[in-house]
Each structure stands twice: as C-alpha cells, then as structure tokens.
C-alpha positions in Angstrom: -17.1 71.6 -11.2 -18.5 73.9 -13.8 -19.5 72.6 -17.3 -20.3 73.8 -20.7 -22.3 72.1 -23.4 -20.5 71.0 -26.6 -22.1 69.4 -29.6 -21.0 66.9 -32.3 -22.8 64.7 -34.8 -24.1 62.5 -32.1 -25.6 65.3 -30.0 -24.8 67.3 -26.8 -22.1 66.5 -24.2 -21.2 68.2 -20.9 -17.5 69.2 -21.0 -15.6 70.8 -18.1 -15.6 74.5 -18.5 -11.9 75.0 -18.0 -10.6 72.8 -20.9 -10.5 73.3 -24.6 -11.5 69.9 -25.8 -15.0 69.2 -27.2 -17.7 66.6 -27.4 -15.8 63.8 -29.2 -12.9 64.0 -26.8 -15.3 63.9 -23.8 -17.1 60.8 -25.2 -13.7 59.0 -25.5 -12.7 60.2 -22.0 -15.8 58.7 -20.5 -16.0 55.5 -22.6 -12.3 54.4 -22.3 -11.5 54.7 -18.6 -8.8 52.0 -19.0 -5.4 52.0 -17.4 -3.2 54.9 -16.6 -1.4 55.1 -19.9 -2.1 58.4 -21.8 -1.2 59.3 -25.3 2.5 60.4 -25.3 3.1 64.1 -25.3 5.6 63.6 -28.2 2.8 62.3 -30.3 0.5 65.2 -29.4 3.2 67.7 -30.4 3.7 65.9 -33.6 0.0 66.1 -34.4 0.2 69.8 -33.7 3.0 70.3 -36.1 1.1 68.3 -38.8 -2.0 70.5 -38.2 0.1 73.6 -38.7 1.8 72.3 -41.9 -1.7 71.3 -43.2 -3.2 74.7 -42.5 -0.3 76.4 -44.3 -0.6 74.0 -47.3 -4.4 74.4 -47.5 -3.9 78.2 -47.6 -1.2 78.0 -50.3 -3.6 75.8 -52.3 -6.5 78.2 -52.0 -8.5 76.0 -49.6 -8.3 78.0 -46.4 -8.5 81.7 -45.8 -5.7 83.7 -44.2 -7.4 84.5 -40.9 -8.2 80.9 -40.1 -4.7 79.8 -41.2 -3.1 82.2 -38.8 -5.4 81.2 -36.0 -4.5 77.5 -36.4 -0.8 78.4 -36.6 -1.0 80.5 -33.5 -2.7 77.7 -31.5 -0.3 75.1 -32.8 2.6 77.2 -31.6 1.1 77.3 -28.2 0.6 73.5 -28.3 4.3 73.0 -29.2 5.4 75.3 -26.4 3.5 73.2 -23.9 1.0 76.0 -23.1 -2.0 73.7 -23.8 -0.8 70.7 -21.7 -3.6 69.2 -19.7 -6.0 69.3 -22.6 -5.1 65.8 -24.0 -6.5 63.3 -21.5 -7.2 60.3 -23.6 -6.1 56.8 -22.9 -3.8 54.8 -25.1 -6.5 52.1 -25.0 -9.0 53.6 -27.4 -9.8 53.2 -31.0 -7.0 51.5 -32.9 -6.9 54.2 -35.5 -6.1 57.0 -33.1 -9.2 58.9 -34.4 -10.2 60.1 -30.9 -6.8 61.6 -30.3 -6.8 63.2 -33.7 -10.1 64.8 -32.9 -8.9 65.8 -29.4 -6.2 67.8 -31.1 -8.6 69.2 -33.7 -11.1 70.3 -31.0 -8.5 71.9 -28.8 -7.1 73.9 -31.7 -10.5 75.0 -32.8 -11.8 76.0 -29.4 -8.6 77.7 -28.4 -8.6 79.5 -31.8 -12.2 80.6 -31.3 -11.3 81.9 -27.9 -8.5 83.9 -29.3 -10.6 85.2 -32.2 -13.5 86.1 -29.9 -15.9 84.4 -32.3 -16.6 81.0 -33.8 -14.1 80.9 -36.7 -12.7 77.4 -36.6 -14.5 74.0 -36.9 -12.5 71.0 -35.8 -13.4 68.9 -38.8 -14.0 71.5 -41.5 -10.9 73.7 -40.9 -8.4 72.1 -38.5 -8.8 68.6 -40.1 -9.1 70.0 -43.7 -7.6 67.7 -46.4 -6.9 65.1 -43.7 -8.2 61.9 -42.1 -7.2 60.4 -38.8 -6.1 57.4 -41.0 -3.3 59.4 -42.7 -2.6 62.0 -40.0 -2.1 59.5 -37.1 0.5 57.3 -38.8 2.3 60.4 -40.1 2.4 61.8 -36.6 3.8 58.4 -35.4 6.7 58.7 -37.9 7.3 62.3 -37.1 7.4 61.7 -33.3 9.6 58.7 -33.8 12.2 60.6 -35.9 12.2 63.6 -33.6 12.6 61.5 -30.4 15.4 59.4 -31.8 17.3 62.3 -33.5 16.9 64.8 -30.8 17.2 62.7 -27.7 18.5 59.2 -28.2 21.3 59.8 -30.7 22.8 62.7 -28.6 22.7 60.4 -25.5 24.6 57.7 -27.4 27.2 60.2 -28.7 27.8 61.3 -25.1 28.4 57.7 -24.0 30.6 57.0 -27.0 32.7 60.0 -26.1 33.1 58.9 -22.4 34.1 55.4 -23.5 36.6 56.8 -25.9 38.2 58.8 -23.1 38.4 55.7 -20.9 39.9 53.8 -23.7 42.7 56.3 -24.0 43.2 56.6 -20.3 43.6 52.8 -19.8 46.0 52.0 -22.7 48.9 49.8 -21.5 46.9 48.0 -18.8 46.9 44.3 -19.5 44.3 42.0 -17.7 43.0 38.5 -18.0 40.3 38.0 -20.6 37.2 35.9 -19.9 35.0 33.6 -22.0 32.2 31.5 -20.6 32.8 33.3 -17.3 36.1 31.4 -17.2 39.6 32.7 -17.4 40.9 33.2 -21.0 44.0 34.7 -22.6 45.1 38.3 -21.8 43.5 41.4 -23.2 44.2 45.1 -22.9 41.7 46.9 -20.7 41.5 49.5 -23.4 40.6 46.7 -25.9 37.8 45.6 -23.6 36.5 49.1 -23.4 36.7 49.5 -27.2 34.2 46.6 -27.5 31.8 48.6 -25.4 32.4 51.8 -27.4 31.8 50.0 -30.7 28.5 48.8 -29.3 27.3 52.4 -28.9 28.6 53.3 -32.4 27.0 50.3 -34.0 23.7 51.1 -32.2 23.8 54.6 -33.4 24.5 53.5 -37.0 21.6 51.0 -36.9 19.2 53.6 -35.6 20.3 56.0 -38.3 19.8 53.3 -41.0 16.2 53.0 -39.8 15.4 56.7 -40.2 14.7 56.8 -44.0 11.7 54.6 -43.8 10.3 56.8 -41.0 10.8 59.9 -43.1 8.1 58.7 -45.5 4.7 60.1 -44.4 1.2 58.9 -45.3 -0.2 62.4 -45.1 -2.5 63.0 -48.1 -3.9 59.5 -48.3 -7.0 60.5 -46.2 -9.4 57.7 -45.4 -8.2 54.7 -47.4 -5.2 55.9 -49.4 -6.9 57.4 -52.4 -6.5 61.0 -51.2 -10.3 61.8 -51.3 -11.1 65.4 -50.3 -7.5 66.7 -50.8 -6.5 69.3 -53.3 -4.0 68.3 -55.9 -0.4 68.6 -54.5 -1.5 68.8 -50.9 0.7 65.9 -49.7 3.8 67.3 -51.3 3.1 70.9 -50.2 2.3 70.0 -46.6 5.2 67.7 -46.1 7.6 70.2 -47.7 6.3 72.8 -45.1 6.7 70.3 -42.3 10.3 69.6 -43.3 11.0 73.3 -43.1 9.2 73.7 -39.8 11.1 70.8 -38.2 14.4 71.3 -40.1 14.2 67.5 -40.8 13.8 65.9 -44.2 10.4 64.2 -44.7 9.0 62.9 -48.0 5.5 61.8 -49.1 4.9 58.0 -49.0 4.8 57.0 -52.7 2.2 54.3 -52.0 -0.4 55.7 -49.6 -2.2 52.4 -49.4 1.0 51.0 -47.9 1.4 54.1 -45.7 -2.0 53.7 -44.1 -2.0 50.0 -43.6 1.6 49.0 -42.8 3.7 49.9 -39.8 6.8 48.1 -41.1 9.1 51.1 -40.7 8.4 51.3 -37.0 9.0 47.6 -36.6 12.4 48.0 -38.4 13.3 51.0 -36.3 12.4 49.3 -33.1 14.5 46.4 -34.1 17.5 48.8 -34.0 16.3 49.9 -30.5 16.2 46.3 -29.4 19.7 45.7 -30.8 20.9 48.7 -28.8 19.1 47.4 -25.7 20.8 44.1 -26.1 24.2 45.8 -26.3 23.5 48.0 -23.3 22.4 44.9 -21.3 25.7 43.3 -22.1 27.8 46.4 -21.3 26.0 47.0 -18.0 26.4 43.3 -17.0 30.2 43.4 -17.9 30.7 46.5 -15.7 28.8 45.1 -12.7 30.7 41.8 -12.9 34.1 43.6 -13.2 33.1 45.8 -10.2 31.8 42.9 -8.1 33.2 42.7 -4.6 34.7 44.8 -3.3 36.7 42.0 -1.7 35.0 38.7 -2.6 34.3 39.4 -6.3 36.3 40.2 -9.3 37.0 43.7 -8.2 39.0 44.7 -11.3 37.3 48.1 -11.6 35.6 50.5 -9.2 32.5 52.5 -10.1 31.0 55.6 -8.4 29.4 55.0 -5.1 26.1 56.9 -5.5 23.9 55.8 -2.6 23.7 53.2 0.2 23.0 49.7 -1.1 21.3 48.0 1.8 18.8 48.7 4.6 20.6 46.2 6.8 24.2 45.9 5.7 26.2 49.0 6.6 28.6 50.3 4.0 27.2 48.2 1.2 27.1 49.9 -2.2 25.5 48.3 -5.2 25.9 48.8 -9.0 22.5 50.5 -9.2 23.0 52.3 -12.5 23.8 48.9 -14.1 20.7 47.4 -12.7 18.5 50.3 -14.0 20.0 49.9 -17.5 19.4 46.2 -17.5 15.8 46.7 -16.5 15.4 49.2 -19.3 16.8 46.7 -21.7 14.2 44.1 -20.6 11.4 46.6 -21.1 12.6 47.6 -24.6 12.8 43.9 -25.6 9.2 43.4 -24.3 8.1 46.5 -26.2 9.6 45.1 -29.4 7.2 42.2 -29.2 4.3 44.6 -28.7 5.3 46.8 -31.6 5.8 43.8 -33.9 2.5 42.2 -33.0 0.7 45.6 -33.3 2.1 46.1 -36.8 0.9 42.6 -37.9 -2.7 43.4 -37.1 -3.7 45.6 -40.1 -7.0 44.7 -41.8 -7.5 45.8 -45.4 -6.8 49.5 -45.7 -5.8 50.3 -42.1 -3.8 49.2 -39.2 -5.9 49.4 -36.0 -3.3 48.9 -33.3 -1.5 52.2 -33.8 -1.9 53.8 -30.3 -0.2 50.8 -28.5 2.4 50.7 -31.3 3.6 54.3 -30.9 3.2 54.2 -27.1 5.6 51.4 -26.7 7.9 52.7 -29.4 8.3 56.1 -27.7 8.6 54.5 -24.3 11.6 52.6 -25.6 13.2 55.7 -27.1 12.7 57.7 -23.9 13.9 55.0 -21.6 17.0 54.4 -23.7 17.8 58.1 -23.9 17.3 58.8 -20.2 18.9 55.5 -19.2 22.0 56.1 -21.4 22.5 59.6 -20.0 22.1 58.4 -16.4 24.4 55.4 -17.0 27.1 57.5 -18.6 27.0 60.3 -16.0 26.5 58.3 -12.8 28.5 55.1 -13.6 30.6 54.8 -16.8 32.3 58.2 -16.5 33.7 57.2 -13.0 35.1 53.8 -13.9 38.6 53.3 -12.5 40.9 50.3 -13.1 42.1 48.4 -10.0 45.5 47.7 -11.5 46.8 45.6 -8.6 43.8 43.2 -8.8 44.1 43.1 -12.6 47.8 42.3 -12.4 47.3 39.6 -9.7 44.5 37.9 -11.7 46.6 38.1 -14.9 49.7 36.5 -13.6 47.7 33.8 -11.8 45.6 32.9 -14.8 46.1 29.3 -16.0 45.2 30.3 -19.5 48.6 32.0 -20.0 49.5 28.4 -20.8 48.0 29.0 -24.3 51.2 30.8 -25.3 53.1 27.6 -24.7 51.2 25.7 -27.4 53.7 26.5 -30.2 56.5 25.2 -28.0 55.2 22.2 -26.1 51.9 21.4 -27.9 48.3 21.6 -26.8 48.2 18.3 -24.9 51.3 19.1 -22.9 49.9 22.6 -22.3 46.7 21.0 -20.9 48.8 18.7 -18.6 50.7 21.8 -17.3 47.5 23.8 -16.6 45.8 20.9 -14.8 48.9 20.1 -12.7 49.2 23.8 -11.7 45.5 23.9 -10.7 45.4 20.6 -9.0 48.5 21.2 -6.9 48.0 25.0 -6.5 51.3 25.9 -8.0 52.4 28.3 -10.7 52.3 27.4 -14.4 56.1 27.9 -14.4 56.7 25.4 -11.7 54.3 22.9 -13.2 55.9 23.2 -16.7 59.4 22.7 -15.2 58.4 19.8 -13.0 56.8 18.0 -16.0 60.1 18.5 -17.9 58.5 20.5 -20.8 60.5 23.7 -20.4 62.9 25.2 -17.9 61.8 28.1 -15.6 64.1 30.4 -17.6 62.6 29.4 -20.9 59.1 29.8 -19.5 59.8 33.3 -18.4 61.0 34.2 -21.9 57.9 32.8 -23.6 55.2 33.9 -21.1 55.0 37.7 -21.4 51.3 38.8 -21.1 51.9 42.2 -22.6 53.0 40.5 -25.8 49.9 38.4 -26.0 47.4 41.2 -26.8 
C-alpha cells in the first residue's frame, strides 16, 4: 500500500495515499480498533450538511472568503451524494464527544477541496471547522440525522402500513369472530374491529414520533466548546441554522440555552421513547398475527398469511410466520437500544455529554430497523392477510363465552353454571341452558345472536 505523510499538532502520520482523511483521523483509526460498528452514514451526511451551512453563514458574516466557501460547498455536495463514501472509517467506540469523527469530516472536506483547487486552500480546523467546535457540531448533527431519518424513512413506512390496515379493515367488515382475552375465549368481536386496533397502533406511533420532533429541531450549533459561543461571530447560530433549514427543507431553530444543548441529550431520550412505544405496538401486532395464523390445522387458523419461503429443513411443506418473527426481533433490539440511549444521556459531566457516539448509533439503528422492518412486514405479510371465515364461524359458535349475553336474562351465576355444564359434558350452550331449565332452546336462539354483540 502506498502512503503519504500528513501532519497535525502532534506531528506526522502515514496515511493511505488513496483516501482524503488526515492525521487526526488516522490516529483514531489506529488507536480505536474496537468492534465492527462504524459511525452511521446518516450522521456523516448530517455533519456534511452542517459544514455546508456553517461555511455559507461564515461567508455571509464576513469570516470566510468566497472561494473557500464555494470549495467547501462543492465537497459537501459530493459527500451528500455519497461520492466520498469510504473516507469515514472510524469506530463508534471512540471519544465520547465525537471529536474524532468531526475532524474526520473536516479533514476529508479540506483535502478533497484542496485536490479540486489544485493548491492548499482549506485547513480542516481554520476553515472547515470555522466558528464551530465538536462539542456543538456533533450534538447538532445527532439531532439533524434523527429528524431526517424519522421524517424521511420511518414516518412514510408507518403511513404505508396504516393504509394497508385501513384497506383490510374495510374488506373484512361484517365478519364476526370470537374475541380473546388472557389467551382464552371472550365475547364476539368484528374482525374489522380487531384490525382497527392494529391500525390505531400505527397511527398512535406516528403521532408520538411527531410529538418528539420539536425538541430535536433545536440545535446547539453556535455554542462551541462549553456553550458560551467563543470564537463565533455575532449571529452565527441564527444564520447557520436558518441556512440549514433552507438546505434541508426542514424547520430547525437555535437551542436557546446552549449550555443545555451541549450537555443534555434529553430530546433524543424522549424521541427514542416514542420509538420504543412503536416497537411495543409492533411486537403486539406481529404476535397477534402469528397466533391467528397458527396451524394450519392444529392452531387457531383464523387467518392465512403469505407463504414466502420454506419453513423447515426437515419438515416438508412447513411454512412459518417469518415476517412476524423478524418484526418481533426488531422490537426486542429497539427496546434494548432504549436502555442504551437513556443510560448514555445520563452520563454528562459538567458542560458536555461524553457518550454521544453510542447514543446516536443506537438511536439511528432503531429508526432504520423500524423503517425497514415495517416496510417488509407490510409488503410481505400484512398486505396478504386473508380471513378464514369457516374457521372463524366455527370458533364463534362454539365459544362458551357467548353465554355472557344471557346475563341480563338468567344472571351471572346461572350463566356460569350453563357454561361449565356445556364444557364438562361437551354439549352446546343452548342444550346446557335448556337442560338446566333456565331458558328454552327457542328463547336461547332469540337472545344469542353473535352479530348483535359487537
């Protein structure tokens, strides 16, 4: 491998000749060979957007000349387009402030800009990082990446699932089935009503995520090292964040209290709580679907789901609810991530939180898993749900809990006697009620009408 020599404040470093990063990135790359987890690409792109907005603000405020501004913008555009992928090799398990990744981005922009200019025009600290510190840039990038990932990926996926469930709700109106509580038979329910519960879970999940976005729209940019704004021109925070809002077409505002913005990650904790709530709902929905589809002969078998792939290496013809299983595993991961995000946010000391890389890594993993998982679950499972009307009707009319409708006529205690006799002797509720003398078979037929119980 060919190398070039790069220099920073600590001296010289050999860097691979075919990359744009510099000495500080190389030091981190060599000193933190830990795990396989790398900084998320969404975070790298968010940092690039912030660098672009900062360069434009610095130019508008008379701090940066036009040529350097345009070089930074040009490279940031390449970064956003993915043309510089492969230049961001650093581990999540690095400094808790994310300084090394901030410098990774600064060095790549500077070196690529100098290559484009044909001369040394950009310095990673003096120009690309102008009016910034890792301590305000990194948390701002975390918020930016979180908002973009949730708005551009997760919320559309949820809307798609909501639409599919709404279609199923309409298609299954009029189908009455037995309800279940505690995994035991309960009173009748419309299948469309059951589906409406799932649909409302997706809508509630979406509204909770949307409710968490305002806190993430507040950015710490402009606070620099400890929140005082040292080395920033007056109005930099407002100008840079206004430009960023225009570039992303998303509303962001300056954090009013930069001391809070640097040291607290509460907005991410709150937002991940919404992700955990969604994960809990998706776990419940996926479990409902695989229970209802269990069988095909020896389970509930009240619905069928798409048969996507063979389910066993030994049992021919077996098909499993694999999309449900994937979704439930995603839910478990998100719930675990919520613990990591919360603990990371609690570990600030004085003017800075120093668990930021692991916080945003887990946060973005949760968003991406939920977005991809929801799309896959919707496309490969939910959209193909079909009601097994015969099985639903048989279960409904053999449910002992239809006896509940007799309570106003024969009372709770007599209703219990009827149900227990029917179960013990394996006879119908109608026959049990008549044999106990509580009601004639004709009267029973007039009272017990499942379609009127929903």
